[in-house]
Phi, psi and omega in degrees: 000137179294155181235156180227134180249130176230156177300141184295325183272002186284126174238006181276125181297324183295328187258006182294321180227076189292338185263000186253115175249112183277173179296324179296314181294325178296316176298322179296318179298318178295316181297319180294321178297316178295319180298317179295318179295320179296314182297315181291326176297318178296321177294320178294324178295316180294320180275358181055045178243104184290344183282334179296311177300321179297314179298318182294315182294316180296315180297320180294317181293312183296316181293323179294318185281313187270333183261309186279312183273309184282329181066029184255344185228107178232146174261129178288169184296319181295315180295323178296316180297318179297317180296320179294319177296321177295318178296319178296320179296318179297316182293319178299318177298319180293322181296320179280345181270316184268170181229156172068228185297327180297332175294318177298319180295322180294318178296323178293329178298329179300323178298320180294316181299315179297321180296314180298319180296314182291334180295337180260015172270158171294128190283128170234175178302320180295320179296317178300318180294319178299317181295320178296316180295319179296321178296321179295318178297326178293321178295319177297319178294323180296329180292346178285346180257166178292127183231158180238201182295331178299322177297321177296319177296319177294328177297319178296317177298319180294322179298311180298314180294322180295317178297316178298320180295316180295321176296314180295323179295317178294320178293323178295319177295319176297321179299315180295321178294323179297314179294320180297315179294326181293322186269343187293130175086000182252158172093159179266145176279118180269160180278145174278165181252015181095330180260332179235152183285164175300148182230160172249146180254128184237152169288139182297138178295154182298142178298146179071058182294185187299325181288319186284337178299327184280355182277098181190193183299321177303322179295312181294328178295317177294323179295317177297319177297320177296316179295316179296317178295323178297317180296315180297315180295320180296315179297318180297314179294322182297317183278333186273320183298127183295143174278135182258316182289167180277309184259136176286158177280120184247358176079176181252150178247122181283329180229085180297153179291137178279142179234111179266136177110001184236011173278172181303329177232144181231125179260140179301134181106337181293321183297327180293343182291338183247359185293334182269005183266119180275014182298131178295140179248314181198169175234141183230126175242133181254129182227128176278135181287335181279327181256346183060026182240149174282156180210164175248130181290152179293318182257165178298157177275138173247110182257110184284140176238306184223146176249125183245134187235340187239129183234140173198120173054050176080010183237127177256145176210166176264126182282128178151176180293154179288173180082177180234145178241093183281149168203160178294139176293140183300148183261133173072157177290150181235170177069217182296341182268004188296324185258007183260154175294150181227183182249134177267131174256109174265110189239133174236116184253139180284164176303142184211171180282336186250154180271359184295145174245165187230152180192159169288131185260145359282156182222160179210162185277139177237359177227123183281344185270000181263146186265074178244125184239159183232131175259101184295328181294315181264352180057054179227150173264144182224157165242162179299150181299327183287355179250007182288333182268018178232157172291133188234129179245137179210160181231129179229154174259158177209149176249023186277353183257132173251095190073241177249016181249135180276125180295146176268351182243126181247132179299144177272113183246345183254144173290139180213160179270109185293333181287331176297325182277005177239006183286147171230153178304133181259019180293124181287351181276199184292348179269012180275359176061040179297317182292328177296318179297319181293320179294321178295319178295321179296316180295321179297322179292320180292332182285336182057033177258136179304141182300332183274357177271079186298323183296307183293324179294319178294320178296322180295313180298319180298318179295324179298320179286319190272323192246353187273353184063012175284335182236149185236134174274135180214147175275351179232078183293152180285170176291135181275154177286116183293345180276354182242157169297137183306326183283328175287329173297322179293322184282329191236342183246291180251099184274053178222144179175180178278180180298329182293328176291318178297315181294319180295315180299316180296313182299315182290322179293322177293323176298322180294342178261013175084021181252120178298128183214154177212160178258136179243132178247133180188224181225141175237123184217145168228019178280100184254125179271112184287336178292310183263356180058051178214164176267133175261124180251130182237172177302322183291351176271003177302137189208157175231137178218184187239144171235131177245149180269130175242123176293166182304328182273358181249005179273124179301151184295325185289340175282349181253026179300131183133000174084205185295328179298320180293321178294324179296332180291335186244034177296333176260012183088190182205168179251121182265127180275130178234133180238098184277356183290133179300155181294345177301335178300314180294324179294318180294320178295321179296321179295317181283349184258009186295321180285332176294321181293333179293341180264027182297322180296318178294323176297322178295318176298320179295322177296316178299319179298314183291314189286322187251352181236297186294321184250026180280088178265189184296316181294316181290326177297318178293322184285320187263342184239298187296311184295310177300322180294317179296318179295320180294315180296317179299317180296319181291321179295317178298321180295326182295333180252014180257112182295322180297321179296318178293324178294316177296321179297316180295313180297323179296317179292322178297317178296318180294319181295321180292329180276337186229047183295316180296319180296319180294321178295318178297315181296322178294317178296317179297322179295319179295319180295316179298318179297319178296318178297319179295319178296317179297316179296319179297317178294326180290322182290341180291333179221080187296311188292330177291323176296316179296322177296318179294319178298322181292317180292324186277314188240000182074018182283129178215117178295167181301320182242031182051056171055051175061082187302325181302312184289324178294319180300314179298323185290313183288330176288323176297322177299322177296315180293322178296319181296316179291321180295331179297334181250025171088011180248099182247141181279128175294157183295324185269016181246131181288157179302321182295313180295323179298316183290326178297317179293315182294321180300319178295320179295318180296319180296323181287323185275324185262340184077006179267089183289336180273005180281327184296315181300328180294315181284333175294321178295330176298315180293320178299318178295323177300315179296320182294316183284318186285317187250339180262358178060030176274136177291148180277116181280165181292326178293319178295320179297319179293320179295319178297318180298317180293319182294319179293319180296317179294319178299318179295321179294318181295317181297319178296316180296319181295321178294322178297318178296321177299318182295320180294317178297318179296322180292321178293322180295315179295326179295314178298319180298320179294321179296318178300319180296324180293315180298320180296326180292325179292000000 
């Protein structure tokens, strides 16, 4: 028998057998390495730091290979302490240097540093526990940042790995205690040689101790069941528990999305810097109030962000006094649209640098609890500054849809200075746009349209830019001539540019013809996610278009289809949307967006995560969970007491049964057969080895390895322990199967008088050791002998219990008779 020497004074379970790494501990080392890598990756995703996941994966792989498996690289206690103090000093310096979210990120970095240092320590139970705790703290820290559906998927992986790690950790501790109990008190104390302490020599514990026997599919099956049940219970509690606070926790964003075009001044060319960026900006879902269903518009969505009215030397700005004048956005539709169904815009915008919000115009508020404000002077929607670094969800109504088509004409509801929308630079130098005025006059003359027909003239100018092939849309515009105004360079020198050049040129040329015009900056998208039934808006959808003002007498009749109600909407005139950008713009975006479209399923998961988990506040919980549930329960309860409903239900089933009699008979027969097969399979699985024995006797069936000898061995020995436990004989945890059977055999021989019973059950245990640990195949003779020994043991135990009961009844009877006689 192999021997193991440990220090005599050693009482630490971790150091009792320092050179022995069991299969359980190896699995534990792998699980802890994976758990650490997952936690740091989740933290890196939230903080948008790609180096953290790389560091975590490299540290886990190197430490697992060189420290845990190879045993070649260990950090001593002194070096570990110095490294931890250095990491703490760095983090403290970062906390006092940075502000806001970066402080949270710096504190989270300390967890990563400590984890990496501990991964290169010699692993003990305490080290494993520290690594598990550090990984959990990293996941909690990661939740402080803005996360998406990827974070949820990593959470599921972390949950499964965490449960497996905790089980393995508990089994490893049990394994060490088992070995410690086995070895305690045995062996002779040897003398030390002055350099090493005295040691005791112990016989090696049997391979496959009590803890390792349980490492198999039954354990992993229970673990999967535990994880699945945990997820279901967590989801149920998450959705059912009422929300108390007003605003949901949306986390912090370390790198908010940049938004060009919404600052007080916008320079031509800036918008093109973000057109090639596929970063998601927001999601928009359209719901009709009359049908309660989502829909996809026939035409692309135009989401307004900023209105620009004043231009000079390539720079756009909004004309008016400085500062902002916030007020609550008006609630509900007004005027002729007050009693009509409208469209709900459910919008979720990602964290960004600017507070501007976007929507299909005109819009109005439908929820009083949301913090959406309107600046009437600049005609922009805003959210509070303190919410810009969080994902923000809001709902607005709009009357801009006629069926599923987006109207091109918007009613004018705000007072405005018409002369501001007709201004042109009055600079007498080269920036006075003299050539632009001449080109506009030339086009107007070529069109042969009356000057007072603003609508037809605007459509003609728009067509010249978009459809004539005189101008080209490009994502890489050429260098402009610095001696010219950028828009005149676009019109006469380099006829290539982004959408902002097309919109600027059209607006200024229409102004030169006496038509009030302005440039609108926002997003144009037709990327519709069919999984989630919403529009995905990205940076590359940033767009600029033109709106011109048409007085009540200049609006064409066909734009007022709908009778007197439609005319009442435009008593103050309206703003006509014009998009002069060539259609090549959409084609180029579609080509660059092909890989983005391949991720529609992931985008849908991200939408579900944001809409139903991250942003599930009190109002949304009531709208999406409580109200539908209450309506369904109310409807079912009413149906249960409605005689007409039961009559319709009965008649429907009778009609279905008469039409599908053969199908119902087939389905019933198939259900009975399946139920019988399931019952048979369940009964067979209860005694696997007996079924295999019967198959061999009946049909000569024998698997290659006699139906997985390991599992059969465990099963017939477990049957022996269950049988003995049924009669009060249970094996202690620190007692080996052989020793247990020796003790039990002596007791059975003394109580039953069956002296030949003990050798049979001892042979069961001997066969168990041979098959389980010696890799010997289970022969048919051994299986038959085990079956006979178990049957005889069960018969003897039952008979012995019956005899005990009869003796007890006779004893109680005599005692009762004595009591009766004494009473007399």
